[in-house]
Structures are given as C-alpha cells and as structure tokens.
VOTIVEX-857814 format. One record per residue (C-alpha): x, y, z. Coordinates in Angstrom, 2 decimals. Each point is the difference from the previous one (the first is absolute). Example, Ala and Ser with C-alpha at 12.3 -4.5 7.8 and 13.67 -1.06 7.14 Angstrom:
! VOTIVEX-857814
{atom {12.30, -4.50, 7.80}}
{atom {1.37, 3.44, -0.66}}
END
This chain:
! VOTIVEX-857814
{atom {137.61, 178.00, 125.09}}
{atom {-0.41, -3.78, 0.56}}
{atom {-2.24, -1.19, 2.74}}
{atom {1.67, -2.57, 2.27}}
{atom {-1.83, -3.33, 0.36}}
{atom {-0.83, -0.58, 3.67}}
{atom {1.97, -2.75, 1.68}}
{atom {-1.76, -3.19, 1.08}}
{atom {-0.58, -0.30, 3.65}}
{atom {1.35, -2.97, 1.90}}
{atom {-3.43, -1.62, 0.14}}
{atom {-0.46, 0.40, -3.74}}
{atom {3.40, -1.55, -0.63}}
{atom {-0.88, -2.96, 2.19}}
{atom {-3.29, -0.41, -1.86}}
{atom {1.80, -0.07, -3.37}}
{atom {2.52, -2.49, 1.36}}
{atom {-2.80, -2.22, 1.33}}
{atom {-1.75, 0.13, -3.37}}
{atom {3.19, -1.01, -1.83}}
{atom {0.61, -2.85, 2.41}}
{atom {-3.59, -1.22, -0.45}}
{atom {0.34, 0.18, -3.77}}
{atom {3.25, -1.97, 0.17}}
{atom {-1.65, -2.69, 2.10}}
{atom {-2.93, -0.28, -2.40}}
{atom {2.35, -0.31, -2.98}}
{atom {2.17, -2.50, 1.88}}
{atom {-3.04, -2.12, 0.86}}
{atom {-1.35, 0.23, -3.52}}
{atom {3.18, -1.14, -1.70}}
{atom {1.07, -2.53, 2.62}}
{atom {-3.39, -1.55, 0.82}}
{atom {0.04, -3.75, -0.69}}
{atom {-1.83, -0.96, -3.19}}
{atom {-3.06, -2.12, 0.76}}
{atom {-0.63, -3.34, -1.70}}
{atom {-2.90, 1.50, -1.93}}
{atom {2.11, 2.93, -1.21}}
{atom {2.78, -2.38, -1.01}}
{atom {-2.39, -2.19, -2.00}}
{atom {-1.50, 3.02, -1.78}}
{atom {3.44, 1.48, -0.71}}
{atom {1.25, -3.31, -1.44}}
{atom {-3.05, -0.31, -2.23}}
{atom {-0.63, -3.65, 0.86}}
{atom {-1.52, -2.19, 2.71}}
{atom {2.04, -3.17, 0.51}}
{atom {-2.24, -2.88, 1.12}}
{atom {0.89, -3.59, 0.87}}
{atom {-2.58, -2.59, -1.01}}
{atom {-0.30, -3.67, -0.95}}
{atom {-1.39, -2.04, -2.88}}
{atom {-3.46, -1.30, 0.82}}
{atom {-3.51, -0.15, -1.45}}
{atom {-1.06, 2.47, 2.68}}
{atom {2.95, 2.40, -0.05}}
{atom {1.99, 0.47, -3.21}}
{atom {0.79, -1.81, -3.23}}
{atom {1.86, 1.09, -3.11}}
{atom {-1.56, -1.00, -3.32}}
{atom {1.30, 0.71, -3.51}}
{atom {-2.73, 2.65, -0.22}}
{atom {0.95, 1.69, 3.26}}
{atom {-0.24, -0.29, 3.80}}
{atom {-3.16, -0.96, 1.86}}
{atom {-1.18, -0.81, 3.52}}
{atom {-1.94, 1.45, 2.92}}
{atom {3.04, 1.18, 1.95}}
{atom {1.58, 1.32, -3.19}}
{atom {-3.10, 2.06, -0.83}}
{atom {-0.17, 1.37, 3.54}}
{atom {3.69, 0.93, 0.07}}
{atom {-0.23, 1.57, -3.47}}
{atom {-2.98, 2.10, 1.14}}
{atom {1.93, 1.09, 3.11}}
{atom {2.99, 1.02, -2.14}}
{atom {-2.33, 1.93, -2.30}}
{atom {-1.48, 1.82, 3.00}}
{atom {3.53, 1.11, 0.94}}
{atom {0.78, 1.05, -3.56}}
{atom {2.87, -2.50, -0.40}}
{atom {0.75, -3.17, -1.97}}
{atom {-0.25, -3.47, 1.49}}
{atom {3.10, -2.22, 0.06}}
{atom {-0.42, -3.56, 1.15}}
{atom {2.56, -2.18, 1.73}}
{atom {-0.72, -3.73, -0.07}}
{atom {2.30, -2.01, 2.28}}
{atom {0.59, -3.61, -0.93}}
{atom {-1.30, -1.17, 3.38}}
{atom {-2.96, 1.19, 2.03}}
{atom {2.03, 0.25, 3.20}}
{atom {2.31, 2.55, -1.64}}
{atom {-2.77, 2.61, -0.16}}
{atom {-0.07, 1.17, 3.62}}
{atom {3.81, 0.40, 0.27}}
{atom {-0.15, 2.22, -3.09}}
{atom {-2.56, 2.20, 1.74}}
{atom {1.74, -0.04, 3.40}}
{atom {3.34, 1.05, -1.50}}
{atom {-1.50, 2.74, -2.13}}
{atom {0.86, -1.62, -3.31}}
{atom {-3.60, 0.65, -1.11}}
{atom {-2.55, 2.60, 1.02}}
{atom {-2.66, -2.56, 0.92}}
{atom {-1.32, -3.49, -0.71}}
{atom {-3.36, -0.78, -1.61}}
{atom {0.01, -3.79, 0.00}}
{atom {-3.21, -1.22, 1.63}}
{atom {1.67, -0.17, 3.42}}
{atom {-1.87, -0.82, 3.18}}
{atom {0.57, 2.13, 3.08}}
{atom {1.69, -2.18, 2.65}}
{atom {1.85, 0.68, 3.25}}
{atom {3.30, -1.30, -1.32}}
{atom {-0.21, 2.26, -3.03}}
{atom {-0.90, 3.03, 2.10}}
{atom {3.44, -0.35, 1.58}}
{atom {1.58, 0.55, -3.43}}
{atom {-2.27, 2.45, -1.85}}
{atom {-2.97, 2.33, 0.39}}
{atom {-3.29, -0.77, -1.69}}
{atom {-2.34, 2.39, -1.74}}
{atom {-3.81, -0.18, -0.12}}
{atom {-1.55, -3.46, -0.29}}
{atom {-2.07, -0.65, -3.12}}
{atom {-0.87, -3.72, -0.16}}
{atom {-0.37, -3.13, 2.14}}
{atom {1.33, -3.52, -0.56}}
{atom {-0.04, -3.26, 1.94}}
{atom {2.82, -2.55, 0.07}}
{atom {-1.36, -3.35, -1.16}}
{atom {1.19, -3.57, -0.39}}
{atom {-0.46, -1.08, -3.63}}
{atom {-0.22, -3.50, -1.46}}
{atom {-1.09, -1.67, -3.22}}
{atom {-3.38, -1.68, -0.28}}
{atom {0.27, -3.75, 0.13}}
{atom {2.75, -0.02, 2.63}}
{atom {-0.66, -0.43, 3.74}}
{atom {-1.18, 3.32, 1.41}}
{atom {1.11, 0.96, 3.52}}
{atom {-2.84, 1.25, 2.15}}
{atom {1.99, 1.43, 2.91}}
{atom {3.54, 0.95, 1.07}}
{atom {0.39, -3.50, 1.50}}
{atom {-0.59, -1.47, -3.47}}
{atom {3.11, 1.78, -1.27}}
{atom {2.16, -2.45, 1.93}}
{atom {2.04, -2.15, -2.42}}
{atom {-1.09, 2.28, -2.89}}
{atom {2.45, 2.16, -1.94}}
{atom {-0.76, 3.71, -0.11}}
{atom {1.61, 2.52, -2.38}}
{atom {0.24, 3.79, 0.23}}
{atom {1.88, 2.76, -1.81}}
{atom {3.06, 1.14, 1.93}}
{atom {-0.30, 3.41, 1.60}}
{atom {-3.79, 0.14, 0.06}}
{atom {-2.10, 0.33, 3.12}}
{atom {-1.04, -3.63, -0.47}}
{atom {3.28, -1.23, 1.46}}
{atom {-0.49, 2.25, 3.04}}
{atom {-3.51, -1.40, 0.46}}
{atom {1.27, -3.58, -0.06}}
{atom {2.78, 0.84, 2.47}}
{atom {-2.60, 1.36, 2.43}}
{atom {-2.12, -3.12, -0.44}}
{atom {3.05, -2.16, 0.55}}
{atom {0.16, 1.21, 3.61}}
{atom {-3.24, -1.91, 0.65}}
{atom {0.61, -2.74, -2.58}}
{atom {3.72, -0.87, 0.20}}
{atom {-0.35, -2.70, -2.64}}
{atom {-1.09, 2.53, -2.65}}
{atom {2.49, 0.15, -2.89}}
{atom {0.13, 1.80, -3.34}}
{atom {2.33, 0.95, -2.84}}
{atom {0.68, 3.56, -1.12}}
{atom {0.65, 0.64, -3.69}}
{atom {1.95, 3.13, -0.92}}
{atom {-0.36, 1.82, -3.30}}
{atom {-3.30, -1.43, -1.25}}
{atom {-3.35, 1.67, -0.59}}
{atom {-3.32, -0.93, 1.61}}
{atom {-1.17, -1.35, -3.37}}
{atom {3.00, -2.31, -0.24}}
{atom {-0.49, -1.24, 3.57}}
{atom {-3.67, -0.76, -0.60}}
{atom {0.71, -1.55, -3.39}}
{atom {2.26, -2.51, 1.73}}
{atom {-2.83, -0.92, 2.35}}
{atom {-2.38, -0.31, -2.95}}
{atom {2.44, -2.24, -1.89}}
{atom {0.63, -2.22, 3.02}}
{atom {3.61, 1.12, 0.51}}
{atom {-0.90, 1.38, 3.44}}
{atom {-2.48, -1.34, 2.54}}
{atom {-1.29, 3.19, 1.64}}
{atom {0.85, 3.70, -0.17}}
{atom {-0.87, 3.16, 1.90}}
{atom {-1.24, 2.94, -2.05}}
{atom {-1.94, 3.22, 0.47}}
{atom {-3.69, -0.31, -0.79}}
{atom {0.11, 2.59, -2.76}}
{atom {2.91, -1.79, -1.68}}
{atom {-1.91, -3.28, 0.05}}
{atom {-3.13, 1.61, -1.43}}
{atom {2.07, 1.49, -2.79}}
{atom {1.88, -3.21, -0.85}}
{atom {-2.93, -2.41, 0.40}}
{atom {-1.52, 1.25, -3.27}}
{atom {2.93, -1.65, -1.79}}
{atom {0.38, -3.01, 2.31}}
{atom {-3.59, -0.83, 1.05}}
{atom {1.02, -3.13, 1.92}}
{atom {1.55, 2.17, 2.72}}
{atom {-2.02, 0.87, 3.09}}
{atom {0.49, 1.35, 3.50}}
{atom {-0.53, -2.54, 2.75}}
{atom {0.51, 2.21, 3.07}}
{atom {0.82, 3.52, 1.12}}
{atom {3.21, 0.38, 1.99}}
{atom {-0.67, 3.61, 1.07}}
{atom {-2.63, 2.61, 0.41}}
{atom {-0.12, 2.55, -2.85}}
{atom {3.15, 2.15, -0.25}}
{atom {0.25, 3.46, -1.52}}
{atom {2.18, 0.87, -2.98}}
{atom {1.95, 3.27, -0.13}}
{atom {2.96, 1.70, -1.67}}
{atom {3.34, -0.06, 1.86}}
{atom {2.20, 3.08, 0.59}}
{atom {3.43, 0.48, 1.66}}
{atom {0.05, 0.48, 3.77}}
{atom {1.37, 3.49, 0.69}}
{atom {-1.29, 3.30, 1.32}}
{atom {-1.05, 1.47, -3.34}}
{atom {-3.68, -0.78, -0.59}}
{atom {-0.56, 2.17, -3.06}}
{atom {-0.29, -2.83, -2.54}}
{atom {-2.18, -2.19, 2.18}}
{atom {-2.25, 3.03, 0.69}}
{atom {-0.28, 0.54, -3.74}}
{atom {-1.03, -3.66, -0.35}}
{atom {-2.64, 0.44, 2.70}}
{atom {-1.44, 3.01, -1.83}}
{atom {0.11, -1.98, -3.28}}
{atom {-1.92, -2.97, 1.41}}
{atom {-2.55, 2.29, 1.62}}
{atom {-0.60, 1.71, -3.34}}
{atom {-0.20, -3.35, -1.80}}
{atom {-2.53, -1.35, 2.48}}
{atom {-2.12, 3.16, 0.04}}
{atom {-0.14, 0.23, -3.80}}
{atom {-0.84, -3.69, -0.38}}
{atom {3.10, -0.63, -2.11}}
{atom {1.40, -2.51, 2.52}}
{atom {-3.18, -2.09, -0.12}}
{atom {0.00, 0.29, -3.79}}
{atom {3.56, -1.28, -0.19}}
{atom {-0.76, -2.90, 2.35}}
{atom {-3.01, -1.00, -2.10}}
{atom {2.04, 0.33, -3.17}}
{atom {2.59, -2.50, 1.21}}
{atom {-1.93, -2.29, 2.33}}
{atom {-3.74, 0.48, -0.60}}
{atom {-0.34, -2.79, -2.57}}
{atom {2.27, -2.64, 1.52}}
{atom {-2.60, -2.11, 1.79}}
{atom {-2.92, 0.10, -2.43}}
{atom {0.81, -3.42, -1.50}}
{atom {-0.59, -3.09, 2.11}}
{atom {2.10, -3.15, -0.12}}
{atom {-2.20, -1.72, -2.58}}
{atom {-0.12, 3.10, -2.16}}
{atom {3.80, 0.28, -0.15}}
{atom {0.40, -3.71, -0.82}}
{atom {-2.60, 0.22, -2.77}}
{atom {1.71, 3.06, -1.45}}
{atom {3.42, -1.68, 0.01}}
{atom {-1.49, -3.05, -1.66}}
{atom {-1.45, 2.19, -2.77}}
{atom {3.38, 1.76, -0.34}}
{atom {1.60, -3.36, -0.81}}
{atom {-2.79, -1.43, -2.13}}
{atom {-1.57, 2.93, -1.87}}
{atom {2.20, 3.07, 0.11}}
{atom {2.71, -1.30, -2.40}}
{atom {-2.64, -0.23, -2.74}}
{atom {-0.98, 3.69, 0.29}}
{atom {3.14, 1.67, 1.35}}
{atom {1.32, 0.99, -3.49}}
{atom {-3.37, 1.61, -0.70}}
{atom {0.01, 1.95, 3.28}}
{atom {3.55, 1.16, -0.71}}
{atom {-0.84, 1.20, -3.49}}
{atom {-3.16, 1.86, 1.03}}
{atom {1.69, 1.55, 3.03}}
{atom {2.87, 1.28, -2.13}}
{atom {-2.47, 1.44, -2.50}}
{atom {-1.94, 1.92, 2.64}}
{atom {2.87, 0.85, 2.36}}
{atom {-0.62, -2.06, 3.12}}
{atom {1.56, -2.89, 1.91}}
{atom {-1.11, -3.29, -1.55}}
{atom {-0.32, -1.54, 3.46}}
{atom {-2.59, 2.59, 0.96}}
{atom {-1.99, -0.85, -3.12}}
{atom {0.33, -3.72, 0.77}}
{atom {-1.15, 0.61, 3.58}}
{atom {-3.11, 1.82, -1.26}}
{atom {-0.74, -2.85, -2.38}}
{atom {0.37, -2.59, 2.75}}
{atom {-2.36, 1.93, 2.27}}
{atom {-2.49, 0.25, -2.85}}
{atom {0.11, -3.49, -1.52}}
{atom {2.69, -2.13, 1.68}}
{atom {1.60, 0.06, -3.48}}
{atom {-2.91, -1.87, -1.55}}
{atom {-0.81, 1.44, -3.46}}
{atom {-3.46, -1.58, 0.05}}
{atom {-0.99, 1.44, 3.38}}
{atom {-3.49, 1.55, 0.17}}
{atom {-1.47, 1.87, 2.96}}
{atom {-3.62, 0.13, 1.13}}
{atom {-0.25, 3.51, -1.50}}
{atom {1.22, -1.06, -3.44}}
{atom {3.57, 1.27, 0.04}}
{atom {2.42, -2.49, -1.49}}
{atom {3.52, -0.85, -1.05}}
{atom {3.44, 0.31, 1.58}}
{atom {-0.61, 3.66, 0.90}}
{atom {-3.77, -0.35, 0.57}}
{atom {-1.08, 2.81, -2.31}}
{atom {-3.64, 1.06, -0.23}}
{atom {-1.61, -0.06, -3.42}}
{atom {-0.25, 3.81, -0.01}}
{atom {3.64, 0.52, 0.98}}
{atom {1.15, -2.59, -2.53}}
{atom {-1.93, 1.81, -2.73}}
{atom {1.58, 3.34, 0.92}}
{atom {3.46, -1.59, -0.13}}
{atom {-0.60, -1.80, -3.29}}
{atom {0.15, -3.45, 1.59}}
{atom {-2.10, -2.35, -2.13}}
{atom {0.54, -3.27, 1.85}}
{atom {0.34, 0.37, 3.77}}
{atom {1.04, -3.64, 0.36}}
{atom {2.96, 0.51, -2.32}}
{atom {2.98, 0.28, 2.40}}
{atom {1.90, 2.54, -2.08}}
{atom {-2.99, 2.28, -0.58}}
{atom {-1.03, -0.22, 3.64}}
{atom {3.45, 0.75, 1.45}}
{atom {0.71, 2.88, -2.36}}
{atom {-3.49, 1.39, 0.55}}
{atom {0.31, -0.26, 3.77}}
{atom {3.43, 1.64, 0.00}}
{atom {-1.26, 2.87, -2.16}}
{atom {-3.03, 0.47, 2.24}}
{atom {2.07, 0.00, 3.20}}
{atom {2.48, 2.47, -1.45}}
{atom {-2.88, 2.25, -1.08}}
{atom {-1.46, 0.00, 3.52}}
{atom {3.43, 0.77, 1.42}}
{atom {0.42, 2.99, -2.34}}
{atom {-3.50, 1.40, 0.64}}
{atom {0.48, 0.31, 3.74}}
{atom {0.76, 3.51, 1.34}}
{atom {3.67, 0.99, -0.10}}
{atom {-0.08, 0.64, 3.75}}
{atom {-0.19, -3.76, 0.64}}
{atom {3.59, -1.18, 0.31}}
{atom {1.53, -3.46, -0.14}}
{atom {-0.55, -2.60, 1.24}}
{atom {-3.50, 1.24, 0.96}}
{atom {-0.62, 0.79, -3.65}}
{atom {0.49, -3.63, -1.00}}
{atom {-2.16, -1.28, 2.89}}
{atom {-2.84, 2.34, -1.01}}
{atom {0.30, -0.95, -3.66}}
{atom {-0.37, -3.64, 1.07}}
{atom {-3.02, 0.86, 2.12}}
{atom {-1.56, 1.76, -2.99}}
{atom {0.70, -3.07, -2.16}}
{atom {-2.14, -1.96, 2.44}}
{atom {-2.78, 2.37, 1.04}}
{atom {0.08, 2.63, -2.73}}
{atom {1.49, 3.48, -0.13}}
{atom {-3.32, 1.65, 0.90}}
{atom {-0.37, -1.93, 3.23}}
{atom {3.63, 0.69, 0.87}}
{atom {-0.67, 3.73, -0.42}}
{atom {-3.09, -0.34, 2.22}}
{atom {2.18, -1.58, 2.69}}
{atom {2.55, 2.80, -0.38}}
{atom {-2.75, 2.60, 0.51}}
{atom {-1.19, -1.80, 3.14}}
{atom {3.59, -0.15, 1.22}}
{atom {0.36, 3.74, -0.47}}
{atom {-3.33, 0.72, 1.72}}
{atom {1.24, -1.96, 3.03}}
{atom {3.09, 2.18, 0.29}}
{atom {2.42, -2.58, -1.43}}
{atom {2.31, 0.13, -3.01}}
{atom {-1.65, -1.22, -3.25}}
{atom {3.43, -0.35, -1.61}}
{atom {1.22, -2.65, 2.45}}
{atom {-0.97, -3.62, -0.39}}
{atom {-0.03, -0.65, 3.75}}
{atom {-2.77, 2.60, 0.41}}
{atom {-2.02, -0.93, -3.10}}
{atom {0.29, -3.68, 0.90}}
{atom {-1.67, 0.70, 3.34}}
{atom {-2.95, 1.74, -1.67}}
{atom {-0.63, -2.23, -3.03}}
{atom {-2.18, -2.44, 2.02}}
{atom {-2.42, 2.89, 0.73}}
{atom {-1.18, -0.25, -3.61}}
{atom {-2.05, -3.04, 1.05}}
{atom {-1.90, 1.88, 2.72}}
{atom {-3.22, 1.88, -0.95}}
{atom {0.70, 3.02, 2.22}}
{atom {3.11, 0.59, -2.10}}
{atom {-0.61, -1.22, -3.55}}
{atom {-3.30, 1.87, -0.43}}
{atom {2.05, 3.22, 0.05}}
{atom {2.54, -1.17, -2.58}}
{atom {-0.04, 0.49, -3.77}}
{atom {0.31, -3.67, -0.91}}
{atom {-1.99, -1.63, 2.80}}
{atom {0.46, -3.40, 1.61}}
{atom {3.18, -2.03, -0.29}}
{atom {1.44, -2.95, 1.89}}
{atom {2.71, 2.27, 1.32}}
{atom {1.76, -2.62, 2.09}}
{atom {0.89, -1.98, -3.14}}
{atom {2.54, 2.46, -1.50}}
{atom {1.74, 0.15, 3.39}}
{atom {0.56, -3.78, 0.08}}
{atom {0.71, 0.05, -3.73}}
{atom {2.86, 2.49, 0.28}}
{atom {1.52, -1.57, 3.11}}
{atom {-0.03, -3.44, -1.62}}
{atom {1.70, 1.29, -3.14}}
{atom {2.68, 1.67, 2.08}}
{atom {0.75, -3.33, 1.68}}
{atom {0.00, -1.92, -3.30}}
{atom {2.34, 2.60, -1.45}}
{atom {2.44, -0.29, 2.91}}
{atom {0.13, -3.79, -0.30}}
{atom {0.49, 0.13, -3.77}}
{atom {2.79, 2.54, 0.36}}
{atom {1.72, -2.11, 2.64}}
{atom {0.02, -3.15, -2.13}}
{atom {0.64, 1.51, -3.43}}
{atom {2.87, 2.38, 0.75}}
{atom {3.27, -1.45, -1.38}}
{atom {2.31, -1.23, 2.76}}
{atom {2.78, 2.40, -0.99}}
{atom {-2.41, 2.92, 0.42}}
{atom {-1.82, -1.25, 3.07}}
{atom {0.59, 1.94, 3.23}}
{atom {-0.91, -3.14, 1.99}}
{atom {-2.84, 1.89, 1.60}}
{atom {-3.47, 1.22, -0.84}}
{atom {-1.43, 1.47, -3.14}}
{atom {0.36, 3.41, -1.53}}
{atom {-2.85, 2.42, -0.50}}
{atom {-2.43, -0.85, -2.82}}
{atom {-0.05, 3.54, -1.37}}
{atom {-1.44, 0.38, -3.43}}
{atom {2.03, 3.19, -0.37}}
{atom {3.80, -0.12, -0.54}}
{atom {1.96, -1.03, 3.11}}
{atom {1.91, 2.58, 1.99}}
{atom {3.65, 0.54, -0.90}}
{atom {2.40, -2.36, 1.75}}
{atom {1.42, 1.42, 3.21}}
{atom {3.65, 0.11, 0.95}}
{atom {1.17, -3.62, 0.42}}
{atom {0.01, -1.09, 3.64}}
{atom {3.38, -0.07, 1.71}}
{atom {1.21, -3.29, 1.43}}
{atom {1.85, 0.44, 3.26}}
{atom {2.29, -2.87, 0.98}}
{atom {0.07, -0.90, 3.70}}
{atom {3.77, 0.75, 0.33}}
{atom {-0.72, 3.60, -1.02}}
{atom {-2.39, 0.64, 2.85}}
END
C-alpha cells in the first residue's frame, strides 16, 4: 500500500515561490548586468590605446616599437592578459575626441592634466611632471620675460595645452600672438626652431631635454607654467572599472620599483652630456667616424650587436683615436689592457681592426657571462659597466645592492650602489676591493647618449620615425607589433 506524500502547507508553498522568484531575479541580474569596460577589454582580448609619435611617448622603428608611454601601456595590457593595439591619429588634437567618444579604451600620450581636458575625459594616476617652456636657438635674441615676447613669433602644436596656456596669458597681455601647427611632432617643431625656420616655440621640458641631444643649439629661455602632471586619459562615464585597474597597475609598478626603472631607462641618460660635449661629439662624427664606420659595422655583424653601440663605446674610450693611450696604459680605439688584448689574441692594440674586433669580442663575452636573470636593456648596461670597471667589481656592486634590499638584476639599483666601491666601509668587505665606482656610472650613461645621437643621425630617412632612438639591445629586437592605425579626422 503506497504512502501518500504529505501536502505542502500554505507557508511552505509561499517559501518555495519566494525562493523561485529570488532565483529568477539573480539569473536576470546576472545575464542582463551591463558589461564593465574592464570585462569588455578582457573579453575582446585587446586594449586599444591612442598615442602620438614623440621621443617621449612612442615611435615605430623597423625593428619594432619603442617609447616610454608605449612600454607603460604594453605593461598595462600584459597585466590584464590582453594584447596592445595602438591608434595613432594624424593630429594631436584628435586624441581626446577619440577617448571622449569611446573609439579607444584610453590614451597614453604624455598628456598634461588641465581643467579644459577634465571637461572631456577622466584622468588616471599621475606619473610624471613637465613644465611648459619657451624655446629658442642659441645666437638669436633671447626673451627674458613675457613682455619680451611682444613682436616675437611663437609656435605651438595645435591641440596641446600650450595653446590653452597662451590664451590664458593673452588675457593679461592682449598683444600676445602665436601660430598653431596641426599634424607635426614636437621634434619637427623644435627642428624648425633649430634651423631658423621659426623664431620661438613652446614645448614641454621633457620633450626639449629629449630633443636637445640632437639639436644642441636649442635651449629654454623661460618657464610659462609651474610643473604639470602627466596622466592617461579615459572616457567620462559611470563605469570606473578600467581606470581602477590602471590605478592598481600604477601602484604595483611604483611599489615594485618598475616605474622608476622604466623612467631611468628612457630618461636617465638624457642630460649627462653638456653643450660642449655634444658639439665635440658631433664634430668627431663628421670628421672621424666615416673612417671607422665600416670597421664597426663588420665587427658588430660578426659578434651580433648594433654597430652604433660599438661605435659609442669606442668614442667614450678613445674619441675614435687609434693612438690614444690612458694613464693606466690601456690603448687603441677600444682601449684594451695588455692582459685583455693577450687573452683575445690582439697583438697590436693600436691597429684599428684588431682593437675593434677585440673590443667587440670582449664586450660580447661580458654580456654572455652575466646571469640569465638580468634582462635587457639592463643586461647591456651592466656589460658596459663591466667593460669599464671589470666583471669582478660589478659583481661586488651587485652583492652590495642585494644586501641593501634592492634588485641586483636592475641597472637602476646597481647604478646607485656602484659608487660605494670607493668607500672603505664598503670595499673592505668585497672580494675585489677598491674601485672608482662612480666611473662606470658616468661611462654607461655617456655611451647611452652617444648611442642615441648616432642612431638619430644614421637611420635612413625612409626608415626614420622622426623621433628618438630605439633601444640599444645587444639581443635580437622584439617582434614588430601590429601596425598603428591611422584615424582620419572625418571618421571621429
């Protein structure tokens, strides 16, 4: 005889009904909840970023993309687990409309945070400061104050904050006039000043520092503003998921020291050469380099490095003088010691071919002997430091760096501790003793600057990105990224 299942009471039925209604609401919310910007980016598999061509932001070389903003944006995309896709408008003032209308996810273009821009976009964390400066060429009359700008022609790039600054100043100085140039880069604007095509220009301090290595006659004559902060730009809407992810990214980059490392990598060597040093170098490039360039090219190809890096090392060592002799007895184009020359099979250190090939082989050997944990470009910087001070002293500095809680595999940290090798309280505890530890620091920074200048002036015009210099890796360059997308203004 079957037992009859008891009927549900009214209360139980209401409880079941309430549960089903709750479940339906949860499912409805789950499947109809708006997708956040962060979820959309992750689902699409790519982060779309607007940027601009500049020595301080992004440049596309035949060997691949480069630039401070590019490296930051690429690291952010990596942290999200997506690819980076760049959009490069033809004019600077097209960038913010792309962001405001949601055509891109964000802009990483070295943009200053201003009131007028805050009305169009939201800004993420600030990461650098710049000052707007009036730039002129040495030898031309230099204005000393705003009043001196009367009857002088000023030039700015259209769409930058520099035009806004001049418009504010015009309220107090109605006679102030300027011309805005659309669709040109900071390097092109400053080149025109250098070549006398323009009288004065307004540029950000970091742009001038970057370009002045190639055009040493340029200089800032006055600051138009207090320092401004740079930040990434995001669309203005209620969803803050992507900007919150950027905030977490910058916090992690700052805490780990990677942000400081990246800033040093791109900007740390830009001001090590003074005006006279740059002029002397350029004079040697014209007068001496053509004689030895084929030799540098041949040796660099043999040992797998950029010939301009090898030439920069040689200039730092001997100013491309094959008969150079130091107070310690090193000699030749690559300034080899007698012991090192013997190990390399170099019989005559003053013979240009023997010296260059010996120096290239020695540098490549140092590069290969460094621990695998040291990545580029730090690996190249440390190999250069070892070329100057010796591998043993470099390892001593790395041990000190580690003992001080810093990263011995990063040049920015080792660079800070190398000078300690000249102080008794430190070198008495090292394996190789005293060293003039400040010398390899200056040595490496100088070579980095020489390399940048050589790259700028020796890259064929059809390959030149008009801005900056690519990384002097000794290892193979990274694969070329997806070509940037040009967005025409009518398509905004």
